[in-house]
mmCIF file of the protein (N, C-alpha, C, O) and its ligand, coordinates in Angstrom:
data_MODEL
# 
_entry.id   MODEL 
# 
loop_
_entity.id 
_entity.type 
_entity.pdbx_number_of_molecules 
1 polymer     1 
2 non-polymer 1 
# 
_entity_poly.entity_id                      1 
_entity_poly.type                           'polypeptide(L)' 
_entity_poly.nstd_linkage                   no 
_entity_poly.nstd_monomer                   no 
_entity_poly.pdbx_seq_one_letter_code       MAQECIICENNNANYCIKGMDNYSYCKECALQQFSDVSLLQRL 
_entity_poly.pdbx_seq_one_letter_code_can   MAQECIICENNNANYCIKGMDNYSYCKECALQQFSDVSLLQRL 
_entity_poly.pdbx_strand_id                 A 
# 
loop_
_entity_poly_seq.entity_id 
_entity_poly_seq.num 
_entity_poly_seq.mon_id 
_entity_poly_seq.hetero 
1 1  MET n 
1 2  ALA n 
1 3  GLN n 
1 4  GLU n 
1 5  CYS n 
1 6  ILE n 
1 7  ILE n 
1 8  CYS n 
1 9  GLU n 
1 10 ASN n 
1 11 ASN n 
1 12 ASN n 
1 13 ALA n 
1 14 ASN n 
1 15 TYR n 
1 16 CYS n 
1 17 ILE n 
1 18 LYS n 
1 19 GLY n 
1 20 MET n 
1 21 ASP n 
1 22 ASN n 
1 23 TYR n 
1 24 SER n 
1 25 TYR n 
1 26 CYS n 
1 27 LYS n 
1 28 GLU n 
1 29 CYS n 
1 30 ALA n 
1 31 LEU n 
1 32 GLN n 
1 33 GLN n 
1 34 PHE n 
1 35 SER n 
1 36 ASP n 
1 37 VAL n 
1 38 SER n 
1 39 LEU n 
1 40 LEU n 
1 41 GLN n 
1 42 ARG n 
1 43 LEU n 
# 
loop_
_struct_asym.id 
_struct_asym.entity_id 
A 1 
B 2 
# 
loop_
_chem_comp.id 
_chem_comp.type 
_chem_comp.mon_nstd_flag 
ALA 'L-peptide linking' y 
ARG 'L-peptide linking' y 
ASN 'L-peptide linking' y 
ASP 'L-peptide linking' y 
CYS 'L-peptide linking' y 
GLN 'L-peptide linking' y 
GLU 'L-peptide linking' y 
GLY 'peptide linking'   y 
ILE 'L-peptide linking' y 
LEU 'L-peptide linking' y 
LYS 'L-peptide linking' y 
MET 'L-peptide linking' y 
PHE 'L-peptide linking' y 
SER 'L-peptide linking' y 
TYR 'L-peptide linking' y 
VAL 'L-peptide linking' y 
ZN  non-polymer         . 
# 
_pdbx_entity_nonpoly.entity_id   2 
_pdbx_entity_nonpoly.name        ? 
_pdbx_entity_nonpoly.comp_id     ZN 
# 
_pdbx_nonpoly_scheme.asym_id         B 
_pdbx_nonpoly_scheme.entity_id       2 
_pdbx_nonpoly_scheme.mon_id          ZN 
_pdbx_nonpoly_scheme.ndb_seq_num     1 
_pdbx_nonpoly_scheme.pdb_seq_num     101 
_pdbx_nonpoly_scheme.auth_seq_num    101 
_pdbx_nonpoly_scheme.pdb_mon_id      ZN 
_pdbx_nonpoly_scheme.auth_mon_id     ZN 
_pdbx_nonpoly_scheme.pdb_strand_id   A 
_pdbx_nonpoly_scheme.pdb_ins_code    . 
# 
loop_
_atom_site.group_PDB 
_atom_site.id 
_atom_site.type_symbol 
_atom_site.label_atom_id 
_atom_site.label_alt_id 
_atom_site.label_comp_id 
_atom_site.label_asym_id 
_atom_site.label_entity_id 
_atom_site.label_seq_id 
_atom_site.pdbx_PDB_ins_code 
_atom_site.Cartn_x 
_atom_site.Cartn_y 
_atom_site.Cartn_z 
_atom_site.occupancy 
_atom_site.B_iso_or_equiv 
_atom_site.pdbx_formal_charge 
_atom_site.auth_seq_id 
_atom_site.auth_comp_id 
_atom_site.auth_asym_id 
_atom_site.auth_atom_id 
_atom_site.pdbx_PDB_model_num 
ATOM   1   N  N  . MET A 1 1  ? -128.700 33.330 -186.473 1.00 0.00 ? 1   MET A N  1 
ATOM   2   C  CA . MET A 1 1  ? -127.515 33.694 -187.271 1.00 0.00 ? 1   MET A CA 1 
ATOM   3   C  C  . MET A 1 1  ? -127.374 35.182 -187.379 1.00 0.00 ? 1   MET A C  1 
ATOM   4   O  O  . MET A 1 1  ? -128.322 35.873 -187.751 1.00 0.00 ? 1   MET A O  1 
ATOM   5   N  N  . ALA A 1 2  ? -126.194 35.694 -187.055 1.00 0.00 ? 2   ALA A N  1 
ATOM   6   C  CA . ALA A 1 2  ? -125.933 37.141 -187.083 1.00 0.00 ? 2   ALA A CA 1 
ATOM   7   C  C  . ALA A 1 2  ? -125.823 37.626 -188.521 1.00 0.00 ? 2   ALA A C  1 
ATOM   8   O  O  . ALA A 1 2  ? -125.181 37.003 -189.367 1.00 0.00 ? 2   ALA A O  1 
ATOM   9   N  N  . GLN A 1 3  ? -126.466 38.752 -188.766 1.00 0.00 ? 3   GLN A N  1 
ATOM   10  C  CA . GLN A 1 3  ? -126.353 39.362 -190.084 1.00 0.00 ? 3   GLN A CA 1 
ATOM   11  C  C  . GLN A 1 3  ? -125.355 40.501 -190.027 1.00 0.00 ? 3   GLN A C  1 
ATOM   12  O  O  . GLN A 1 3  ? -125.187 41.139 -188.988 1.00 0.00 ? 3   GLN A O  1 
ATOM   13  N  N  . GLU A 1 4  ? -124.701 40.752 -191.132 1.00 0.00 ? 4   GLU A N  1 
ATOM   14  C  CA . GLU A 1 4  ? -123.762 41.836 -191.215 1.00 0.00 ? 4   GLU A CA 1 
ATOM   15  C  C  . GLU A 1 4  ? -124.442 43.091 -191.728 1.00 0.00 ? 4   GLU A C  1 
ATOM   16  O  O  . GLU A 1 4  ? -125.423 43.031 -192.468 1.00 0.00 ? 4   GLU A O  1 
ATOM   17  N  N  . CYS A 1 5  ? -123.917 44.189 -191.333 1.00 0.00 ? 5   CYS A N  1 
ATOM   18  C  CA . CYS A 1 5  ? -124.332 45.486 -191.840 1.00 0.00 ? 5   CYS A CA 1 
ATOM   19  C  C  . CYS A 1 5  ? -124.057 45.535 -193.363 1.00 0.00 ? 5   CYS A C  1 
ATOM   20  O  O  . CYS A 1 5  ? -122.959 45.200 -193.807 1.00 0.00 ? 5   CYS A O  1 
ATOM   21  N  N  . ILE A 1 6  ? -125.059 45.952 -194.149 1.00 0.00 ? 6   ILE A N  1 
ATOM   22  C  CA . ILE A 1 6  ? -124.863 46.019 -195.625 1.00 0.00 ? 6   ILE A CA 1 
ATOM   23  C  C  . ILE A 1 6  ? -124.035 47.209 -196.054 1.00 0.00 ? 6   ILE A C  1 
ATOM   24  O  O  . ILE A 1 6  ? -123.585 47.268 -197.199 1.00 0.00 ? 6   ILE A O  1 
ATOM   25  N  N  . ILE A 1 7  ? -123.824 48.166 -195.151 1.00 0.00 ? 7   ILE A N  1 
ATOM   26  C  CA . ILE A 1 7  ? -123.035 49.356 -195.473 1.00 0.00 ? 7   ILE A CA 1 
ATOM   27  C  C  . ILE A 1 7  ? -121.555 49.123 -195.192 1.00 0.00 ? 7   ILE A C  1 
ATOM   28  O  O  . ILE A 1 7  ? -120.728 49.164 -196.104 1.00 0.00 ? 7   ILE A O  1 
ATOM   29  N  N  . CYS A 1 8  ? -121.236 48.886 -193.960 1.00 0.00 ? 8   CYS A N  1 
ATOM   30  C  CA . CYS A 1 8  ? -119.806 48.826 -193.591 1.00 0.00 ? 8   CYS A CA 1 
ATOM   31  C  C  . CYS A 1 8  ? -119.333 47.371 -193.666 1.00 0.00 ? 8   CYS A C  1 
ATOM   32  O  O  . CYS A 1 8  ? -118.124 47.146 -193.704 1.00 0.00 ? 8   CYS A O  1 
ATOM   33  N  N  . GLU A 1 9  ? -120.220 46.374 -193.690 1.00 0.00 ? 9   GLU A N  1 
ATOM   34  C  CA . GLU A 1 9  ? -119.868 44.980 -193.842 1.00 0.00 ? 9   GLU A CA 1 
ATOM   35  C  C  . GLU A 1 9  ? -118.859 44.489 -192.791 1.00 0.00 ? 9   GLU A C  1 
ATOM   36  O  O  . GLU A 1 9  ? -118.210 43.460 -192.974 1.00 0.00 ? 9   GLU A O  1 
ATOM   37  N  N  . ASN A 1 10 ? -118.745 45.209 -191.737 1.00 0.00 ? 10  ASN A N  1 
ATOM   38  C  CA . ASN A 1 10 ? -117.848 44.840 -190.635 1.00 0.00 ? 10  ASN A CA 1 
ATOM   39  C  C  . ASN A 1 10 ? -118.591 44.491 -189.386 1.00 0.00 ? 10  ASN A C  1 
ATOM   40  O  O  . ASN A 1 10 ? -118.319 43.485 -188.732 1.00 0.00 ? 10  ASN A O  1 
ATOM   41  N  N  . ASN A 1 11 ? -119.521 45.325 -189.069 1.00 0.00 ? 11  ASN A N  1 
ATOM   42  C  CA . ASN A 1 11 ? -120.232 45.161 -187.835 1.00 0.00 ? 11  ASN A CA 1 
ATOM   43  C  C  . ASN A 1 11 ? -121.441 44.249 -188.019 1.00 0.00 ? 11  ASN A C  1 
ATOM   44  O  O  . ASN A 1 11 ? -122.019 44.163 -189.102 1.00 0.00 ? 11  ASN A O  1 
ATOM   45  N  N  . ASN A 1 12 ? -121.797 43.589 -186.956 1.00 0.00 ? 12  ASN A N  1 
ATOM   46  C  CA . ASN A 1 12 ? -123.074 42.827 -187.021 1.00 0.00 ? 12  ASN A CA 1 
ATOM   47  C  C  . ASN A 1 12 ? -124.208 43.862 -187.045 1.00 0.00 ? 12  ASN A C  1 
ATOM   48  O  O  . ASN A 1 12 ? -124.149 44.914 -186.409 1.00 0.00 ? 12  ASN A O  1 
ATOM   49  N  N  . ALA A 1 13 ? -125.206 43.513 -187.789 1.00 0.00 ? 13  ALA A N  1 
ATOM   50  C  CA . ALA A 1 13 ? -126.386 44.383 -187.895 1.00 0.00 ? 13  ALA A CA 1 
ATOM   51  C  C  . ALA A 1 13 ? -127.267 44.267 -186.674 1.00 0.00 ? 13  ALA A C  1 
ATOM   52  O  O  . ALA A 1 13 ? -127.477 43.181 -186.134 1.00 0.00 ? 13  ALA A O  1 
ATOM   53  N  N  . ASN A 1 14 ? -127.781 45.418 -186.246 1.00 0.00 ? 14  ASN A N  1 
ATOM   54  C  CA . ASN A 1 14 ? -128.689 45.442 -185.118 1.00 0.00 ? 14  ASN A CA 1 
ATOM   55  C  C  . ASN A 1 14 ? -130.112 45.839 -185.558 1.00 0.00 ? 14  ASN A C  1 
ATOM   56  O  O  . ASN A 1 14 ? -131.084 45.623 -184.834 1.00 0.00 ? 14  ASN A O  1 
ATOM   57  N  N  . TYR A 1 15 ? -130.203 46.415 -186.747 1.00 0.00 ? 15  TYR A N  1 
ATOM   58  C  CA . TYR A 1 15 ? -131.469 46.954 -187.204 1.00 0.00 ? 15  TYR A CA 1 
ATOM   59  C  C  . TYR A 1 15 ? -131.697 46.565 -188.655 1.00 0.00 ? 15  TYR A C  1 
ATOM   60  O  O  . TYR A 1 15 ? -130.740 46.364 -189.402 1.00 0.00 ? 15  TYR A O  1 
ATOM   61  N  N  . CYS A 1 16 ? -132.943 46.460 -189.054 1.00 0.00 ? 16  CYS A N  1 
ATOM   62  C  CA . CYS A 1 16 ? -133.269 46.296 -190.466 1.00 0.00 ? 16  CYS A CA 1 
ATOM   63  C  C  . CYS A 1 16 ? -134.485 47.141 -190.800 1.00 0.00 ? 16  CYS A C  1 
ATOM   64  O  O  . CYS A 1 16 ? -135.220 47.574 -189.912 1.00 0.00 ? 16  CYS A O  1 
ATOM   65  N  N  . ILE A 1 17 ? -134.690 47.370 -192.097 1.00 0.00 ? 17  ILE A N  1 
ATOM   66  C  CA . ILE A 1 17 ? -135.926 48.027 -192.529 1.00 0.00 ? 17  ILE A CA 1 
ATOM   67  C  C  . ILE A 1 17 ? -137.066 47.058 -192.248 1.00 0.00 ? 17  ILE A C  1 
ATOM   68  O  O  . ILE A 1 17 ? -136.954 45.860 -192.506 1.00 0.00 ? 17  ILE A O  1 
ATOM   69  N  N  . LYS A 1 18 ? -138.143 47.578 -191.727 1.00 0.00 ? 18  LYS A N  1 
ATOM   70  C  CA . LYS A 1 18 ? -139.283 46.751 -191.382 1.00 0.00 ? 18  LYS A CA 1 
ATOM   71  C  C  . LYS A 1 18 ? -139.758 45.901 -192.582 1.00 0.00 ? 18  LYS A C  1 
ATOM   72  O  O  . LYS A 1 18 ? -140.027 46.426 -193.662 1.00 0.00 ? 18  LYS A O  1 
ATOM   73  N  N  . GLY A 1 19 ? -139.849 44.602 -192.365 1.00 0.00 ? 19  GLY A N  1 
ATOM   74  C  CA . GLY A 1 19 ? -140.326 43.723 -193.377 1.00 0.00 ? 19  GLY A CA 1 
ATOM   75  C  C  . GLY A 1 19 ? -139.271 43.379 -194.445 1.00 0.00 ? 19  GLY A C  1 
ATOM   76  O  O  . GLY A 1 19 ? -139.534 42.599 -195.360 1.00 0.00 ? 19  GLY A O  1 
ATOM   77  N  N  . MET A 1 20 ? -138.089 43.969 -194.312 1.00 0.00 ? 20  MET A N  1 
ATOM   78  C  CA . MET A 1 20 ? -137.043 43.721 -195.337 1.00 0.00 ? 20  MET A CA 1 
ATOM   79  C  C  . MET A 1 20 ? -135.774 43.372 -194.607 1.00 0.00 ? 20  MET A C  1 
ATOM   80  O  O  . MET A 1 20 ? -134.840 44.172 -194.556 1.00 0.00 ? 20  MET A O  1 
ATOM   81  N  N  . ASP A 1 21 ? -135.730 42.186 -194.041 1.00 0.00 ? 21  ASP A N  1 
ATOM   82  C  CA . ASP A 1 21 ? -134.619 41.901 -193.132 1.00 0.00 ? 21  ASP A CA 1 
ATOM   83  C  C  . ASP A 1 21 ? -133.331 41.560 -193.889 1.00 0.00 ? 21  ASP A C  1 
ATOM   84  O  O  . ASP A 1 21 ? -132.329 41.229 -193.255 1.00 0.00 ? 21  ASP A O  1 
ATOM   85  N  N  . ASN A 1 22 ? -133.329 41.631 -195.214 1.00 0.00 ? 22  ASN A N  1 
ATOM   86  C  CA . ASN A 1 22 ? -132.045 41.528 -195.916 1.00 0.00 ? 22  ASN A CA 1 
ATOM   87  C  C  . ASN A 1 22 ? -131.404 42.890 -196.067 1.00 0.00 ? 22  ASN A C  1 
ATOM   88  O  O  . ASN A 1 22 ? -130.268 42.980 -196.532 1.00 0.00 ? 22  ASN A O  1 
ATOM   89  N  N  . TYR A 1 23 ? -132.105 43.971 -195.685 1.00 0.00 ? 23  TYR A N  1 
ATOM   90  C  CA . TYR A 1 23 ? -131.479 45.288 -195.606 1.00 0.00 ? 23  TYR A CA 1 
ATOM   91  C  C  . TYR A 1 23 ? -131.174 45.564 -194.140 1.00 0.00 ? 23  TYR A C  1 
ATOM   92  O  O  . TYR A 1 23 ? -131.977 46.139 -193.405 1.00 0.00 ? 23  TYR A O  1 
ATOM   93  N  N  . SER A 1 24 ? -129.983 45.132 -193.747 1.00 0.00 ? 24  SER A N  1 
ATOM   94  C  CA . SER A 1 24 ? -129.699 45.240 -192.316 1.00 0.00 ? 24  SER A CA 1 
ATOM   95  C  C  . SER A 1 24 ? -128.517 46.160 -192.088 1.00 0.00 ? 24  SER A C  1 
ATOM   96  O  O  . SER A 1 24 ? -127.569 46.206 -192.873 1.00 0.00 ? 24  SER A O  1 
ATOM   97  N  N  . TYR A 1 25 ? -128.603 46.885 -190.996 1.00 0.00 ? 25  TYR A N  1 
ATOM   98  C  CA . TYR A 1 25 ? -127.622 47.908 -190.688 1.00 0.00 ? 25  TYR A CA 1 
ATOM   99  C  C  . TYR A 1 25 ? -127.144 47.789 -189.264 1.00 0.00 ? 25  TYR A C  1 
ATOM   100 O  O  . TYR A 1 25 ? -127.896 47.356 -188.391 1.00 0.00 ? 25  TYR A O  1 
ATOM   101 N  N  . CYS A 1 26 ? -125.912 48.163 -189.015 1.00 0.00 ? 26  CYS A N  1 
ATOM   102 C  CA . CYS A 1 26 ? -125.470 48.350 -187.645 1.00 0.00 ? 26  CYS A CA 1 
ATOM   103 C  C  . CYS A 1 26 ? -126.045 49.670 -187.172 1.00 0.00 ? 26  CYS A C  1 
ATOM   104 O  O  . CYS A 1 26 ? -126.574 50.446 -187.968 1.00 0.00 ? 26  CYS A O  1 
ATOM   105 N  N  . LYS A 1 27 ? -125.945 49.922 -185.895 1.00 0.00 ? 27  LYS A N  1 
ATOM   106 C  CA . LYS A 1 27 ? -126.609 51.137 -185.360 1.00 0.00 ? 27  LYS A CA 1 
ATOM   107 C  C  . LYS A 1 27 ? -126.015 52.397 -185.965 1.00 0.00 ? 27  LYS A C  1 
ATOM   108 O  O  . LYS A 1 27 ? -126.745 53.329 -186.303 1.00 0.00 ? 27  LYS A O  1 
ATOM   109 N  N  . GLU A 1 28 ? -124.706 52.431 -186.103 1.00 0.00 ? 28  GLU A N  1 
ATOM   110 C  CA . GLU A 1 28 ? -124.033 53.601 -186.664 1.00 0.00 ? 28  GLU A CA 1 
ATOM   111 C  C  . GLU A 1 28 ? -124.532 53.923 -188.058 1.00 0.00 ? 28  GLU A C  1 
ATOM   112 O  O  . GLU A 1 28 ? -124.887 55.064 -188.356 1.00 0.00 ? 28  GLU A O  1 
ATOM   113 N  N  . CYS A 1 29 ? -124.556 52.906 -188.914 1.00 0.00 ? 29  CYS A N  1 
ATOM   114 C  CA . CYS A 1 29 ? -124.984 53.137 -190.297 1.00 0.00 ? 29  CYS A CA 1 
ATOM   115 C  C  . CYS A 1 29 ? -126.498 53.425 -190.363 1.00 0.00 ? 29  CYS A C  1 
ATOM   116 O  O  . CYS A 1 29 ? -126.947 54.232 -191.176 1.00 0.00 ? 29  CYS A O  1 
ATOM   117 N  N  . ALA A 1 30 ? -127.247 52.777 -189.527 1.00 0.00 ? 30  ALA A N  1 
ATOM   118 C  CA . ALA A 1 30 ? -128.669 53.068 -189.476 1.00 0.00 ? 30  ALA A CA 1 
ATOM   119 C  C  . ALA A 1 30 ? -128.907 54.548 -189.190 1.00 0.00 ? 30  ALA A C  1 
ATOM   120 O  O  . ALA A 1 30 ? -129.738 55.191 -189.830 1.00 0.00 ? 30  ALA A O  1 
ATOM   121 N  N  . LEU A 1 31 ? -128.166 55.074 -188.219 1.00 0.00 ? 31  LEU A N  1 
ATOM   122 C  CA . LEU A 1 31 ? -128.314 56.474 -187.856 1.00 0.00 ? 31  LEU A CA 1 
ATOM   123 C  C  . LEU A 1 31 ? -127.848 57.373 -189.016 1.00 0.00 ? 31  LEU A C  1 
ATOM   124 O  O  . LEU A 1 31 ? -128.465 58.398 -189.307 1.00 0.00 ? 31  LEU A O  1 
ATOM   125 N  N  . GLN A 1 32 ? -126.773 56.977 -189.655 1.00 0.00 ? 32  GLN A N  1 
ATOM   126 C  CA . GLN A 1 32 ? -126.268 57.768 -190.793 1.00 0.00 ? 32  GLN A CA 1 
ATOM   127 C  C  . GLN A 1 32 ? -127.300 57.785 -191.947 1.00 0.00 ? 32  GLN A C  1 
ATOM   128 O  O  . GLN A 1 32 ? -127.533 58.816 -192.578 1.00 0.00 ? 32  GLN A O  1 
ATOM   129 N  N  . GLN A 1 33 ? -127.900 56.618 -192.194 1.00 0.00 ? 33  GLN A N  1 
ATOM   130 C  CA . GLN A 1 33 ? -128.829 56.550 -193.340 1.00 0.00 ? 33  GLN A CA 1 
ATOM   131 C  C  . GLN A 1 33 ? -130.198 57.172 -193.050 1.00 0.00 ? 33  GLN A C  1 
ATOM   132 O  O  . GLN A 1 33 ? -130.800 57.807 -193.915 1.00 0.00 ? 33  GLN A O  1 
ATOM   133 N  N  . PHE A 1 34 ? -130.658 56.985 -191.867 1.00 0.00 ? 34  PHE A N  1 
ATOM   134 C  CA . PHE A 1 34 ? -132.026 57.323 -191.541 1.00 0.00 ? 34  PHE A CA 1 
ATOM   135 C  C  . PHE A 1 34 ? -132.143 58.417 -190.471 1.00 0.00 ? 34  PHE A C  1 
ATOM   136 O  O  . PHE A 1 34 ? -133.222 58.957 -190.226 1.00 0.00 ? 34  PHE A O  1 
ATOM   137 N  N  . SER A 1 35 ? -131.018 58.721 -189.853 1.00 0.00 ? 35  SER A N  1 
ATOM   138 C  CA . SER A 1 35 ? -130.912 59.724 -188.792 1.00 0.00 ? 35  SER A CA 1 
ATOM   139 C  C  . SER A 1 35 ? -131.813 59.387 -187.565 1.00 0.00 ? 35  SER A C  1 
ATOM   140 O  O  . SER A 1 35 ? -131.979 60.195 -186.651 1.00 0.00 ? 35  SER A O  1 
ATOM   141 N  N  . ASP A 1 36 ? -132.352 58.223 -187.592 1.00 0.00 ? 36  ASP A N  1 
ATOM   142 C  CA . ASP A 1 36 ? -133.306 57.842 -186.567 1.00 0.00 ? 36  ASP A CA 1 
ATOM   143 C  C  . ASP A 1 36 ? -133.513 56.310 -186.728 1.00 0.00 ? 36  ASP A C  1 
ATOM   144 O  O  . ASP A 1 36 ? -133.571 55.806 -187.850 1.00 0.00 ? 36  ASP A O  1 
ATOM   145 N  N  . VAL A 1 37 ? -133.619 55.605 -185.630 1.00 0.00 ? 37  VAL A N  1 
ATOM   146 C  CA . VAL A 1 37 ? -133.861 54.150 -185.786 1.00 0.00 ? 37  VAL A CA 1 
ATOM   147 C  C  . VAL A 1 37 ? -135.312 53.809 -185.520 1.00 0.00 ? 37  VAL A C  1 
ATOM   148 O  O  . VAL A 1 37 ? -135.672 52.633 -185.479 1.00 0.00 ? 37  VAL A O  1 
ATOM   149 N  N  . SER A 1 38 ? -136.139 54.804 -185.340 1.00 0.00 ? 38  SER A N  1 
ATOM   150 C  CA . SER A 1 38 ? -137.544 54.475 -185.042 1.00 0.00 ? 38  SER A CA 1 
ATOM   151 C  C  . SER A 1 38 ? -138.297 53.909 -186.249 1.00 0.00 ? 38  SER A C  1 
ATOM   152 O  O  . SER A 1 38 ? -139.354 53.295 -186.104 1.00 0.00 ? 38  SER A O  1 
ATOM   153 N  N  . LEU A 1 39 ? -137.734 54.126 -187.440 1.00 0.00 ? 39  LEU A N  1 
ATOM   154 C  CA . LEU A 1 39 ? -138.315 53.545 -188.630 1.00 0.00 ? 39  LEU A CA 1 
ATOM   155 C  C  . LEU A 1 39 ? -137.923 52.109 -188.853 1.00 0.00 ? 39  LEU A C  1 
ATOM   156 O  O  . LEU A 1 39 ? -138.466 51.404 -189.704 1.00 0.00 ? 39  LEU A O  1 
ATOM   157 N  N  . LEU A 1 40 ? -136.934 51.695 -188.034 1.00 0.00 ? 40  LEU A N  1 
ATOM   158 C  CA . LEU A 1 40 ? -136.356 50.387 -188.257 1.00 0.00 ? 40  LEU A CA 1 
ATOM   159 C  C  . LEU A 1 40 ? -136.811 49.396 -187.185 1.00 0.00 ? 40  LEU A C  1 
ATOM   160 O  O  . LEU A 1 40 ? -137.367 49.739 -186.142 1.00 0.00 ? 40  LEU A O  1 
ATOM   161 N  N  . GLN A 1 41 ? -136.534 48.177 -187.520 1.00 0.00 ? 41  GLN A N  1 
ATOM   162 C  CA . GLN A 1 41 ? -136.904 47.076 -186.623 1.00 0.00 ? 41  GLN A CA 1 
ATOM   163 C  C  . GLN A 1 41 ? -135.615 46.502 -186.062 1.00 0.00 ? 41  GLN A C  1 
ATOM   164 O  O  . GLN A 1 41 ? -134.631 46.337 -186.783 1.00 0.00 ? 41  GLN A O  1 
ATOM   165 N  N  . ARG A 1 42 ? -135.628 46.205 -184.795 1.00 0.00 ? 42  ARG A N  1 
ATOM   166 C  CA . ARG A 1 42 ? -134.424 45.569 -184.216 1.00 0.00 ? 42  ARG A CA 1 
ATOM   167 C  C  . ARG A 1 42 ? -134.329 44.124 -184.673 1.00 0.00 ? 42  ARG A C  1 
ATOM   168 O  O  . ARG A 1 42 ? -135.328 43.416 -184.795 1.00 0.00 ? 42  ARG A O  1 
ATOM   169 N  N  . LEU A 1 43 ? -133.116 43.721 -184.918 1.00 0.00 ? 43  LEU A N  1 
ATOM   170 C  CA . LEU A 1 43 ? -132.883 42.304 -185.257 1.00 0.00 ? 43  LEU A CA 1 
ATOM   171 C  C  . LEU A 1 43 ? -132.722 41.474 -183.982 1.00 0.00 ? 43  LEU A C  1 
ATOM   172 O  O  . LEU A 1 43 ? -132.519 40.262 -184.057 1.00 0.00 ? 43  LEU A O  1 
HETATM 173 ZN ZN . ZN  B 2 .  ? -122.580 49.512 -190.562 1.00 0.00 2 101 ZN  A ZN 1 
# 
């Protein structure tokens, strides 16, 4: 099941915080929030 980005709620999420897959972000928002996706886990 595809998860939505919790920020923009439009895009499907591609990343989540490790171990917290209810905090999911699309790539754009992940980069905005964390400036890097290496801290995140791919969905
Ligand atoms: Zn987003």
